[in-house]
C-alpha positions in Angstrom: 62.3 63.6 68.1 62.7 66.5 70.5 63.7 66.2 74.1 61.1 66.7 76.8 61.0 70.0 78.5 58.6 69.2 81.3 59.4 70.4 84.7 61.3 68.1 87.0 59.7 66.9 90.3 61.4 69.8 92.1 59.9 72.3 89.7 63.1 73.1 87.8 63.6 72.7 84.1 66.5 71.1 82.2 69.5 73.4 81.6 69.6 72.5 77.9 67.5 73.7 75.1 66.0 77.1 74.7 66.8 79.5 77.5 63.7 80.7 79.3 63.2 84.1 80.9 64.0 82.4 84.3 67.5 81.6 83.2 70.1 83.6 85.2 71.5 85.3 82.1 68.1 86.8 81.3 66.7 87.2 84.8 69.6 89.5 85.6 69.7 91.4 82.4 68.8 94.7 84.0 71.4 94.4 86.8 74.8 96.2 86.9 73.8 98.9 84.4 76.5 101.2 85.8 79.2 98.6 85.2 77.9 97.8 81.7 77.8 101.5 80.8 81.4 101.9 82.0 82.6 99.0 79.8 80.6 100.2 76.8 82.3 103.6 77.2 85.7 102.1 77.7 85.3 100.1 74.5 85.6 103.4 72.6 89.0 104.3 74.1 91.9 104.7 71.6 93.3 101.4 70.5 90.7 99.2 72.2 88.7 98.5 69.1 91.8 97.3 67.3 92.6 94.9 70.1 95.9 94.3 71.7 98.7 91.8 72.1 99.3 89.1 74.7 100.3 91.7 77.3 99.3 95.3 77.0 98.2 97.9 79.5 96.1 101.0 79.5 96.8 104.7 79.9 95.6 106.1 83.2 94.5 109.4 81.5 92.7 108.4 78.3 92.1 104.6 78.8 93.9 103.9 75.5 95.7 100.6 74.9 99.4 100.8 75.1 101.5 97.9 73.8 103.7 96.4 76.4 107.1 97.8 76.0 109.3 98.8 78.9 110.8 101.6 76.9 107.5 103.4 76.3 107.6 106.7 78.1 104.4 108.4 76.9 100.9 107.4 75.8 100.8 107.2 72.0 97.2 108.5 72.1 97.2 111.4 74.4 100.9 112.0 75.2 100.5 111.6 78.9 103.8 110.7 80.7 103.7 107.0 81.9 104.9 106.1 85.3 107.3 103.1 84.9 106.5 101.9 88.4 102.8 101.5 88.0 100.9 100.0 85.1 97.1 99.8 84.6 95.8 96.6 83.2 92.2 95.8 82.4 90.8 95.6 85.9 93.8 96.1 88.2 96.9 98.4 88.7 100.2 96.7 89.1 102.9 98.4 91.1 106.3 96.9 90.3 108.4 98.8 92.7 107.9 99.9 96.3 107.3 103.6 96.9 110.3 105.8 97.6 111.3 106.3 101.2 109.8 109.0 103.3 113.2 109.8 104.8 113.7 112.9 102.6 110.4 114.4 103.7 111.0 113.6 107.4 114.7 114.8 107.4 113.8 118.4 108.3 111.7 117.3 111.2 114.4 114.9 112.5 117.1 117.7 112.2 114.8 120.1 114.0 114.1 117.6 116.8 117.8 116.9 117.1 118.6 120.7 117.3 115.9 121.2 120.0 117.3 118.2 122.0 120.9 119.5 121.7 119.8 123.0 122.8 117.9 121.5 125.8 121.0 119.3 126.7 123.3 122.4 126.6 120.9 124.4 128.7 120.7 121.6 131.2 124.5 121.3 131.4 124.8 125.0 131.8 122.2 125.1 134.6 123.9 122.2 136.5 127.3 123.8 136.2 
């Protein structure tokens, strides 16, 4: 005996049984083609087909899978140098350490400003004297 598939009073059909063309998984089949193409392309990156372990990350250059190992310094697929501070996982990038201080870049400006201020102060003292 098969279950009835007549429409309900509100016009909807039961959610079990064969999936009709109105089901969300079929009704949206042509949506997000750009994202689907990206994931299809990404599935061909080095090491992706072989799978990974519990925790692995991806090369930012070739999208290849890199086994999680803090000692890894270069991508085993393309040889790109890996930044130990930032790791790319499947759909996010994790930055483990804060960026370095900008003090070194600002130091010449600070010293130049201090020199201008000191010169102005000496000129002011000489003018008042």
